[in-house]
Backbone as a printed PyTorch tensor [residue, N CA C, xyz], in Angstrom:
tensor([[[ -0.8560,  10.6510, -27.9390],
         [ -1.2970,  10.5000, -26.5610],
         [ -1.8150,   9.0910, -26.2970]],

        [[ -2.5850,   8.5380, -27.2430],
         [ -3.1170,   7.1930, -27.0530],
         [ -2.0070,   6.1560, -26.9720]],

        [[ -0.9560,   6.3350, -27.7620],
         [  0.1790,   5.4010, -27.7290],
         [  0.9040,   5.4750, -26.3890]],

        [[  1.0180,   6.6880, -25.8520],
         [  1.6550,   6.8670, -24.5450],
         [  0.8590,   6.1460, -23.4690]],

        [[ -0.4520,   6.3110, -23.4760],
         [ -1.3040,   5.6410, -22.4920],
         [ -1.1970,   4.1290, -22.6340]],

        [[ -1.2170,   3.6530, -23.8600],
         [ -1.1140,   2.2180, -24.1150],
         [  0.2240,   1.6750, -23.5970]],

        [[  1.3040,   2.3730, -23.8740],
         [  2.6300,   1.9550, -23.4200],
         [  2.7030,   1.9410, -21.8970]],

        [[  2.1230,   2.9400, -21.2650],
         [  2.1350,   2.9950, -19.7970],
         [  1.2920,   1.8730, -19.1910]],

        [[  0.1490,   1.5940, -19.8100],
         [ -0.7050,   0.5170, -19.2970],
         [ -0.0090,  -0.8340, -19.3380]],

        [[  0.8610,  -1.0520, -20.3090],
         [  1.6230,  -2.2980, -20.3830],
         [  2.5480,  -2.4540, -19.1770]],

        [[  3.0070,  -1.3620, -18.6290],
         [  3.8480,  -1.3930, -17.4270],
         [  2.9770,  -1.4230, -16.1750]],

        [[  1.9520,  -0.5690, -16.1410],
         [  1.1180,  -0.4140, -14.9540],
         [  0.2530,  -1.6370, -14.6480]],

        [[ -0.3860,  -2.1860, -15.6690],
         [ -1.3880,  -3.2430, -15.4630],
         [ -0.8410,  -4.4470, -14.6970]],

        [[  0.3120,  -4.9990, -15.0760],
         [  0.7930,  -6.1560, -14.3010],
         [  1.1630,  -5.7970, -12.8640]],

        [[  1.7830,  -4.6370, -12.6690],
         [  2.1700,  -4.2230, -11.3160],
         [  0.9340,  -4.0590, -10.4470]],

        [[ -0.0560,  -3.3510, -10.9580],
         [ -1.2600,  -3.0700, -10.1820],
         [ -2.0850,  -4.3260,  -9.9550]],

        [[ -2.3260,  -5.0970, -10.9970],
         [ -3.2040,  -6.2710, -10.8410],
         [ -2.5680,  -7.3460,  -9.9760]],

        [[ -1.2920,  -7.6390, -10.1970],
         [ -0.6260,  -8.6540,  -9.3630],
         [ -0.5200,  -8.1520,  -7.9210]],

        [[ -0.2150,  -6.8760,  -7.7480],
         [ -0.1140,  -6.3120,  -6.4040],
         [ -1.4190,  -6.4230,  -5.6300]],

        [[ -2.5130,  -6.0290,  -6.2590],
         [ -3.8150,  -6.1040,  -5.5900],
         [ -4.1880,  -7.5530,  -5.3080]],

        [[ -4.0000,  -8.4250,  -6.2810],
         [ -4.3400,  -9.8410,  -6.1040],
         [ -3.5580, -10.4540,  -4.9520]],

        [[ -2.2440, -10.2510,  -4.9310],
         [ -1.4210, -10.8440,  -3.8770],
         [ -1.7910, -10.2860,  -2.5010]],

        [[ -1.9880,  -8.9770,  -2.4150],
         [ -2.3610,  -8.3850,  -1.1300],
         [ -3.7080,  -8.9170,  -0.6510]],

        [[ -4.6900,  -8.9660,  -1.5320],
         [ -6.0150,  -9.4460,  -1.1260],
         [ -5.9710, -10.9240,  -0.7090]],

        [[ -5.1830, -11.7300,  -1.4170],
         [ -5.0500, -13.1440,  -1.0320],
         [ -4.3990, -13.2900,   0.3390]],

        [[ -3.3880, -12.4660,   0.6380],
         [ -2.7520, -12.5500,   1.9570],
         [ -3.7090, -12.0950,   3.0590]],

        [[ -4.5590, -11.1190,   2.7570],
         [ -5.5410, -10.6760,   3.7510],
         [ -6.6150, -11.7370,   3.9760]],

        [[ -7.0370, -12.4090,   2.9120],
         [ -7.9920, -13.5170,   3.0660],
         [ -7.3690, -14.6080,   3.9250]],

        [[ -6.0960, -14.9130,   3.6580],
         [ -5.3910, -15.9030,   4.4710],
         [ -5.3530, -15.4560,   5.9390]],

        [[ -5.0150, -14.1920,   6.1820],
         [ -4.9200, -13.6880,   7.5580],
         [ -6.2580, -13.8010,   8.2790]],

        [[ -7.3380, -13.4500,   7.6000],
         [ -8.6700, -13.5460,   8.2230],
         [ -8.9760, -15.0030,   8.5670]],

        [[ -8.7190, -15.9070,   7.6400],
         [ -9.0720, -17.3180,   7.8440],
         [ -8.1280, -18.0540,   8.7890]],

        [[ -6.8620, -17.7110,   8.7650],
         [ -5.8800, -18.4710,   9.5430],
         [ -5.4830, -17.8180,  10.8680]],

        [[ -5.6360, -16.5060,  10.9710],
         [ -5.1080, -15.8110,  12.1470],
         [ -6.1670, -15.1570,  13.0290]],

        [[ -7.3120, -14.7900,  12.4720],
         [ -8.3060, -14.0350,  13.2260],
         [ -8.7370, -14.8030,  14.4710]],

        [[ -8.5780, -14.1660,  15.6220],
         [ -8.9650, -14.7670,  16.8910],
         [ -8.1290, -15.9720,  17.2650]],

        [[ -6.9750, -16.1060,  16.6550],
         [ -6.2280, -17.3250,  16.8950],
         [ -4.7500, -17.1400,  17.0820]],

        [[ -3.9830, -17.9360,  16.3660],
         [ -2.5560, -18.0530,  16.6480],
         [ -1.7540, -16.8100,  16.2790]],

        [[ -0.6300, -16.7090,  16.9470],
         [  0.3830, -15.7050,  16.6280],
         [  1.6590, -16.4810,  16.3610]],

        [[  2.4040, -16.0060,  15.3830],
         [  3.6350, -16.6890,  15.0230],
         [  4.8070, -15.7420,  15.1640]],

        [[  5.9580, -16.3170,  15.4610],
         [  7.1840, -15.5480,  15.6020],
         [  8.2900, -16.2750,  14.8430]],

        [[  9.0820, -15.5080,  14.0860],
         [ 10.1480, -16.0890,  13.2790],
         [ 11.4470, -15.3260,  13.4880]],

        [[ 12.5470, -16.0090,  13.2260],
         [ 13.8850, -15.4140,  13.2960],
         [ 14.1350, -14.7190,  14.6310]],

        [[ 13.9440, -15.4630,  15.7060],
         [ 14.1940, -14.9110,  17.0310],
         [ 13.3030, -13.7400,  17.3640]],

        [[ 12.0550, -13.8030,  16.9810],
         [ 11.0390, -12.7750,  17.2170],
         [ 11.2780, -11.4930,  16.4220]],

        [[ 12.0790, -11.5820,  15.3680],
         [ 12.2860, -10.4270,  14.4920],
         [ 11.0310, -10.1630,  13.6700]],

        [[ 10.3650, -11.2300,  13.2530],
         [  9.1300, -11.1160,  12.4780],
         [  8.0020, -11.7560,  13.2680]],

        [[  6.9190, -11.0210,  13.4230],
         [  5.7210, -11.5340,  14.0990],
         [  4.5540, -11.4970,  13.1190]],

        [[  3.7500, -12.5450,  13.1610],
         [  2.5510, -12.6350,  12.3310],
         [  1.3600, -12.8100,  13.2730]],

        [[  0.4290, -11.8650,  13.2450],
         [ -0.7700, -11.9100,  14.0920],
         [ -1.8400, -11.0280,  13.4600]],

        [[ -3.0760, -11.4160,  13.5990],
         [ -4.2010, -10.6890,  13.0040],
         [ -4.4700,  -9.3820,  13.7460]],

        [[ -4.7540,  -8.3400,  12.9760],
         [ -5.1840,  -7.0560,  13.5380],
         [ -6.0190,  -6.3350,  12.4960]],

        [[ -6.8910,  -5.4760,  12.9510],
         [ -7.6360,  -4.5910,  12.0610],
         [ -7.2910,  -3.1650,  12.4260]],

        [[ -6.9900,  -2.3670,  11.4220],
         [ -6.6120,  -0.9740,  11.6210],
         [ -7.7270,  -0.0910,  11.0630]],

        [[ -8.3660,   0.6670,  11.9340],
         [ -9.4250,   1.5750,  11.4810],
         [ -8.8850,   2.9600,  11.1750]],

        [[ -7.6060,   3.1680,  11.4640],
         [ -6.9780,   4.4630,  11.1950],
         [ -6.0600,   4.3740,   9.9960]],

        [[ -5.1060,   5.2730,   9.9710],
         [ -4.1200,   5.2920,   8.8930],
         [ -2.8130,   4.7260,   9.4410]],

        [[ -1.7140,   5.1630,   8.8890],
         [ -0.3800,   4.7160,   9.2880],
         [ -0.2170,   4.7690,  10.8020]],

        [[  0.1690,   3.6580,  11.4020],
         [  0.3790,   3.5240,  12.8470],
         [ -0.8460,   3.9260,  13.6710]],

        [[ -2.0390,   3.7130,  13.1140],
         [ -3.2660,   3.9840,  13.8440],
         [ -3.6660,   5.4480,  13.8790]],

        [[ -2.9950,   6.2970,  13.1120],
         [ -3.3380,   7.7120,  13.0700],
         [ -4.8050,   7.8710,  12.6770]],

        [[ -5.5670,   8.5480,  13.4680],
         [ -6.9770,   8.7780,  13.1760],
         [ -7.9210,   7.7690,  13.7920]],

        [[ -7.3970,   6.8350,  14.5880],
         [ -8.2560,   5.8270,  15.2370],
         [ -9.3470,   6.4500,  16.1020]],

        [[ -9.0590,   7.5850,  16.6990],
         [-10.0080,   8.1820,  17.6380],
         [-11.0450,   9.0840,  16.9680]],

        [[-10.9510,   9.2580,  15.6580],
         [-11.9500,  10.0730,  14.9570],
         [-13.3020,   9.3730,  14.9630]],

        [[-14.3920,  10.1250,  14.8980],
         [-15.7210,   9.5010,  14.7980],
         [-15.8120,   8.6610,  13.5140]],

        [[-16.5710,   7.5630,  13.5510],
         [-16.6440,   6.6490,  12.4030],
         [-16.9840,   7.3260,  11.0730]],

        [[-17.9400,   8.2600,  11.0780],
         [-18.3180,   8.9000,   9.8150],
         [-17.1800,   9.7540,   9.2480]],

        [[-16.4000,  10.3800,  10.1210],
         [-15.2720,  11.1920,   9.6750],
         [-14.1320,  10.3050,   9.1660]],

        [[-13.8870,   9.1870,   9.8690],
         [-12.8730,   8.2260,   9.3930],
         [-13.2450,   7.7140,   8.0050]],

        [[-14.5310,   7.3840,   7.8060],
         [-14.9700,   6.8730,   6.5100],
         [-14.7940,   7.9380,   5.4300]],

        [[-15.1260,   9.1680,   5.7390],
         [-14.9730,  10.2600,   4.7800],
         [-13.5020,  10.4490,   4.3920]],

        [[-12.6290,  10.4780,   5.3960],
         [-11.2110,  10.7350,   5.1330],
         [-10.5320,   9.5260,   4.4990]],

        [[-10.6490,   8.3590,   5.1460],
         [ -9.8560,   7.1960,   4.7400],
         [-10.4620,   6.4140,   3.5800]],

        [[-11.7210,   6.6590,   3.2730],
         [-12.3190,   6.0010,   2.1100],
         [-12.6140,   7.0410,   1.0300]],

        [[-13.3310,   8.0830,   1.3850],
         [-13.7030,   9.0960,   0.3940],
         [-12.5290,   9.8840,  -0.1660]],

        [[-11.7750,  10.5300,   0.7090],
         [-10.6570,  11.3570,   0.2470],
         [ -9.5340,  10.5100,  -0.3500]],

        [[ -9.2770,   9.3590,   0.2540],
         [ -8.2560,   8.4680,  -0.3090],
         [ -8.7010,   7.9770,  -1.6820]],

        [[ -9.9870,   7.6870,  -1.8420],
         [-10.5050,   7.2790,  -3.1460],
         [-10.2920,   8.3590,  -4.1970]],

        [[-10.5380,   9.6070,  -3.8360],
         [-10.2920,  10.7180,  -4.7620],
         [ -8.8040,  10.8610,  -5.0860]],

        [[ -7.9540,  10.7070,  -4.0700],
         [ -6.5120,  10.7620,  -4.2960],
         [ -6.0860,   9.6600,  -5.2680]],

        [[ -6.5940,   8.4410,  -5.0640],
         [ -6.2260,   7.3170,  -5.9360],
         [ -6.6990,   7.5470,  -7.3670]],

        [[ -7.8850,   8.1050,  -7.5250],
         [ -8.3800,   8.4260,  -8.8590],
         [ -7.4500,   9.4460,  -9.5260]],

        [[ -7.0690,  10.4710,  -8.7770],
         [ -6.1500,  11.4770,  -9.3020],
         [ -4.7970,  10.8790,  -9.6510]],

        [[ -4.2920,   9.9890,  -8.8140],
         [ -3.0100,   9.3450,  -9.0830],
         [ -3.0880,   8.4950, -10.3460]],

        [[ -4.1830,   7.7650, -10.5140],
         [ -4.3410,   6.9210, -11.7010],
         [ -4.3670,   7.7710, -12.9720]],

        [[ -5.1050,   8.8650, -12.9260],
         [ -5.1610,   9.7630, -14.0890],
         [ -3.7750,  10.3410, -14.3640]],

        [[ -3.0950,  10.7530, -13.3120],
         [ -1.7320,  11.2870, -13.4690],
         [ -0.8120,  10.2500, -14.1070]],

        [[ -0.9060,   9.0060, -13.6590],
         [ -0.0750,   7.9420, -14.2310],
         [ -0.2890,   7.8100, -15.7370]],

        [[ -1.5090,   8.0340, -16.1680],
         [ -1.8260,   7.8720, -17.5880],
         [ -1.4500,   9.0860, -18.4350]],

        [[ -1.6070,  10.2910, -17.9120],
         [ -1.5140,  11.4740, -18.7770],
         [ -0.3570,  12.4260, -18.4800]],

        [[  0.4330,  12.1760, -17.4370],
         [  1.5590,  13.0760, -17.1530],
         [  2.4570,  13.1650, -18.3730]],

        [[  2.8600,  14.3660, -18.7300],
         [  3.6280,  14.5760, -19.9580],
         [  4.9580,  13.8250, -19.9360]],

        [[  5.6890,  13.9230, -18.8530],
         [  7.0000,  13.2810, -18.7810],
         [  7.0530,  12.3840, -17.5490]],

        [[  7.3630,  11.1060, -17.7720],
         [  7.5420,  10.2010, -16.6430],
         [  8.4440,   9.0510, -17.0960]],

        [[  9.5230,   8.8570, -16.3540],
         [ 10.4110,   7.7460, -16.6880],
         [  9.7960,   6.4360, -16.1800]],

        [[ 10.3370,   5.3250, -16.6480],
         [  9.7720,   4.0150, -16.3210],
         [  9.8980,   3.6820, -14.8380]],

        [[ 10.9760,   4.1110, -14.2010],
         [ 11.1350,   3.8590, -12.7730],
         [ 10.0530,   4.5810, -11.9790]],

        [[  9.7950,   5.8400, -12.3110],
         [  8.7440,   6.5950, -11.6260],
         [  7.3740,   5.9740, -11.8860]],

        [[  7.1400,   5.5480, -13.1220],
         [  5.8720,   4.9050, -13.4610],
         [  5.6790,   3.6340, -12.6410]],

        [[  6.7260,   2.8130, -12.5480],
         [  6.6340,   1.5780, -11.7630],
         [  6.4440,   1.8900, -10.2800]],

        [[  7.1850,   2.8750,  -9.7720],
         [  7.0950,   3.2420,  -8.3570],
         [  5.6970,   3.7530,  -8.0130]],

        [[  5.1700,   4.6480,  -8.8310],
         [  3.8290,   5.1840,  -8.5690],
         [  2.7580,   4.1130,  -8.7720]],

        [[  2.9950,   3.1650,  -9.6600],
         [  2.0570,   2.0450,  -9.8380],
         [  2.0350,   1.1700,  -8.5890]],

        [[  3.1920,   0.9650,  -7.9590],
         [  3.2340,   0.2260,  -6.6920],
         [  2.4590,   0.9640,  -5.6030]],

        [[  2.6560,   2.2680,  -5.5280],
         [  1.9270,   3.0670,  -4.5330],
         [  0.4290,   2.9820,  -4.7980]],

        [[  0.0300,   3.1050,  -6.0650],
         [ -1.3850,   2.9900,  -6.4070],
         [ -1.9160,   1.6070,  -6.0390]],

        [[ -1.1640,   0.5690,  -6.3650],
         [ -1.5860,  -0.8010,  -6.0800],
         [ -1.8340,  -1.0100,  -4.5900]],

        [[ -0.8810,  -0.5990,  -3.7650],
         [ -1.0410,  -0.7410,  -2.3210],
         [ -2.1870,   0.1020,  -1.7850]],

        [[ -2.2640,   1.3370,  -2.2490],
         [ -3.3330,   2.2210,  -1.7970],
         [ -4.7050,   1.7120,  -2.2090]],

        [[ -4.8220,   1.2320,  -3.4520],
         [ -6.1120,   0.7550,  -3.9280],
         [ -6.5190,  -0.5370,  -3.2270]],

        [[ -5.5620,  -1.4090,  -2.9450],
         [ -5.9020,  -2.6460,  -2.2440],
         [ -6.3750,  -2.3490,  -0.8170]],

        [[ -5.7270,  -1.4110,  -0.1370],
         [ -6.2060,  -1.0070,   1.1890],
         [ -7.5600,  -0.2970,   1.0860]],

        [[ -7.7730,   0.4640,   0.0140],
         [ -9.0670,   1.1150,  -0.2280],
         [-10.1630,   0.0580,  -0.3720]],

        [[ -9.8940,  -0.9940,  -1.1300],
         [-10.8540,  -2.1050,  -1.2790],
         [-11.1640,  -2.6910,   0.0850]],

        [[-10.1080,  -2.9200,   0.8650],
         [-10.2760,  -3.4900,   2.2000],
         [-11.1940,  -2.6210,   3.0610]],

        [[-10.9520,  -1.3240,   3.0680],
         [-11.7870,  -0.4150,   3.8760],
         [-13.2370,  -0.4250,   3.4050]],

        [[-13.4160,  -0.4030,   2.0860],
         [-14.7760,  -0.3730,   1.5320],
         [-15.5350,  -1.6580,   1.8530]],

        [[-14.8460,  -2.7840,   1.9080],
         [-15.5010,  -4.0720,   2.1250],
         [-15.5120,  -4.5000,   3.5930]],

        [[-14.7540,  -3.8130,   4.4320],
         [-14.5610,  -4.2530,   5.8170],
         [-14.9500,  -3.1650,   6.8170]],

        [[-16.0210,  -2.4570,   6.5110],
         [-16.5640,  -1.4400,   7.4250],
         [-15.5150,  -0.4220,   7.8690]],

        [[-14.6520,  -0.0070,   6.9470],
         [-13.6750,   1.0330,   7.2330],
         [-12.3690,   0.5510,   7.8310]],

        [[-12.2010,  -0.7610,   8.0030],
         [-10.9760,  -1.2920,   8.6010],
         [-10.1100,  -1.9710,   7.5440]],

        [[ -8.8200,  -1.9920,   7.8080],
         [ -7.8600,  -2.6750,   6.9530],
         [ -7.2680,  -3.8370,   7.7540]],

        [[ -7.1480,  -4.9920,   7.1250],
         [ -6.5500,  -6.1560,   7.7740],
         [ -5.0260,  -6.0180,   7.7280]],

        [[ -4.4010,  -6.0850,   8.8940],
         [ -2.9490,  -6.0640,   9.0300],
         [ -2.5250,  -7.3460,   9.7360]],

        [[ -1.2770,  -7.7690,   9.5130],
         [ -0.8670,  -9.0290,  10.1600],
         [  0.6410,  -9.2050,  10.3250]],

        [[  1.4470,  -8.2480,   9.9160],
         [  2.8990,  -8.3920,  10.0400],
         [  3.4670,  -7.3010,  10.9370]],

        [[  4.5430,  -7.6510,  11.6390],
         [  5.2430,  -6.7270,  12.5090],
         [  6.7000,  -7.1580,  12.5460]],

        [[  7.6060,  -6.2020,  12.4850],
         [  9.0380,  -6.5200,  12.5030],
         [  9.7470,  -5.6730,  13.5410]],

        [[ 10.8440,  -6.2150,  14.0410],
         [ 11.6420,  -5.4400,  14.9730],
         [ 12.6050,  -6.2910,  15.7570]],

        [[ 13.3590,  -5.6060,  16.5950],
         [ 14.3120,  -6.2580,  17.4800],
         [ 14.0590,  -5.7220,  18.8740]],

        [[ 13.7670,  -6.6160,  19.8050],
         [ 13.4770,  -6.2090,  21.1800],
         [ 12.2730,  -5.2800,  21.2180]],

        [[ 12.4290,  -4.1510,  21.8890],
         [ 11.3400,  -3.1900,  22.0020],
         [ 11.2260,  -2.2580,  20.8040]],

        [[ 12.1910,  -2.3060,  19.8950],
         [ 12.1660,  -1.4590,  18.7070],
         [ 11.4370,  -2.2060,  17.6000]],

        [[ 10.1640,  -1.8430,  17.3450],
         [  9.3240,  -2.5890,  16.4200],
         [  8.5900,  -1.6310,  15.4810]],

        [[  8.2600,  -2.1470,  14.3010],
         [  7.4150,  -1.3840,  13.3840],
         [  5.9850,  -1.4490,  13.8910]],

        [[  5.1200,  -0.6330,  13.3090],
         [  3.6990,  -0.8280,  13.5250],
         [  3.2850,  -2.0920,  12.7760]],

        [[  2.0890,  -2.5550,  13.0140],
         [  1.6020,  -3.7390,  12.3000],
         [  1.1460,  -3.3070,  10.9070]],

        [[  1.4500,  -4.1170,   9.8960],
         [  1.2140,  -3.7060,   8.5180],
         [  0.8120,  -4.9010,   7.6690]],

        [[  0.5650,  -4.6420,   6.3880],
         [  0.1820,  -5.6890,   5.4460],
         [  1.0130,  -5.5580,   4.1720]],

        [[  0.7610,  -6.4450,   3.2090],
         [  1.5180,  -6.4500,   1.9620],
         [  1.3160,  -5.1430,   1.1830]],

        [[  0.1030,  -4.5990,   1.1810],
         [ -0.1500,  -3.3350,   0.4750],
         [  0.7320,  -2.2180,   1.0240]],

        [[  0.9290,  -2.2020,   2.3270],
         [  1.8000,  -1.1950,   2.9340],
         [  3.2430,  -1.3620,   2.4630]],

        [[  3.6610,  -2.6120,   2.2560],
         [  5.0060,  -2.8790,   1.7400],
         [  5.1350,  -2.3120,   0.3280]],

        [[  4.1200,  -2.5090,  -0.5110],
         [  4.1500,  -1.9490,  -1.8660],
         [  4.2880,  -0.4300,  -1.8230]],

        [[  3.5380,   0.2090,  -0.9510],
         [  3.5840,   1.6670,  -0.8330],
         [  4.9920,   2.1120,  -0.4280]],

        [[  5.5810,   1.4180,   0.5320],
         [  6.9250,   1.7860,   0.9940],
         [  7.9820,   1.5170,  -0.0760]],

        [[  7.8630,   0.4100,  -0.8050],
         [  8.8120,   0.1350,  -1.8880],
         [  8.6840,   1.2100,  -2.9700]],

        [[  7.4400,   1.5610,  -3.3170],
         [  7.2220,   2.6190,  -4.3090],
         [  7.8390,   3.9300,  -3.8710]],

        [[  7.6340,   4.3010,  -2.6250],
         [  8.2170,   5.5450,  -2.1040],
         [  9.7400,   5.4640,  -2.1160]],

        [[ 10.2920,   4.3230,  -1.7420],
         [ 11.7370,   4.1350,  -1.7630],
         [ 12.3120,   4.2500,  -3.1690]],

        [[ 11.5900,   3.6920,  -4.1490],
         [ 12.0460,   3.7920,  -5.5390],
         [ 12.0200,   5.2310,  -6.0350]],

        [[ 11.0130,   5.9920,  -5.6330],
         [ 10.9550,   7.4030,  -6.0240],
         [ 12.1400,   8.1600,  -5.4310]],

        [[ 12.4300,   7.9190,  -4.1610],
         [ 13.5630,   8.5960,  -3.5050],
         [ 14.8760,   8.1650,  -4.1510]],

        [[ 15.0420,   6.8600,  -4.3640],
         [ 16.2730,   6.3650,  -4.9880],
         [ 16.4160,   6.9050,  -6.4100]],

        [[ 15.3190,   6.9540,  -7.1460],
         [ 15.3590,   7.4860,  -8.5020],
         [ 15.7660,   8.9470,  -8.5270]],

        [[ 15.2190,   9.7260,  -7.6230],
         [ 15.5860,  11.1460,  -7.5430],
         [ 17.0550,  11.3010,  -7.1780]],

        [[ 17.5230,  10.4750,  -6.2590],
         [ 18.9270,  10.5230,  -5.8500],
         [ 19.8290,  10.2070,  -7.0360]],

        [[ 19.4520,   9.1910,  -7.8190],
         [ 20.2490,   8.8260,  -9.0010],
         [ 20.2550,   9.9410, -10.0370]],

        [[ 19.1050,  10.5630, -10.2520],
         [ 19.0130,  11.6710, -11.2140],
         [ 19.8950,  12.8250, -10.7520]],

        [[ 19.7950,  13.2010,  -9.4860],
         [ 20.5910,  14.3110,  -8.9510],
         [ 22.0800,  13.9920,  -9.0040]],

        [[ 22.4180,  12.7580,  -8.7620],
         [ 23.8150,  12.3320,  -8.7390],
         [ 24.4530,  12.3900, -10.1240]],

        [[ 23.6500,  12.1720, -11.1430],
         [ 24.1810,  12.1400, -12.5000],
         [ 24.0000,  13.4400, -13.2810]],

        [[ 23.5330,  14.4840, -12.5950],
         [ 23.4440,  15.7960, -13.2480],
         [ 24.8460,  16.3710, -13.4180]],

        [[ 25.0920,  17.0040, -14.5620],
         [ 26.4400,  17.5880, -14.7880],
         [ 26.6910,  18.7870, -13.8870]]])
């Protein structure tokens, strides 16, 4: 069991630490360079960069909840979920490397947003938006990208496994 944990940590540690570091650095940049200031547009307004704080979850879900309830759900319950995910990453009996990497990305993004909420009075710094014309994503950050890539890898991995079953 100890060897399994050690082997998994060799995969998890760089993904998680680099992910958190890069996300936190981009949020520091956004606060210092964008807060109350400029907005940028690239590639014919396909990509927009502008400062925002999200007190809710995905696409502002939960913004209207009372502050104490938002803190309980988005900091407390998410913190418990992240703890459970980390333990699962270490001790799950069977996990392939793709799933381990994918779940490590999800943990990295989730934990970096958790840090943001804990240090920023329950808000997460967001600064990116993509789209064409009126069809646009919600505003997001690098941690959200990690979460989406991790989820995509899990789906792609499952598809590959199902495709190669006899």
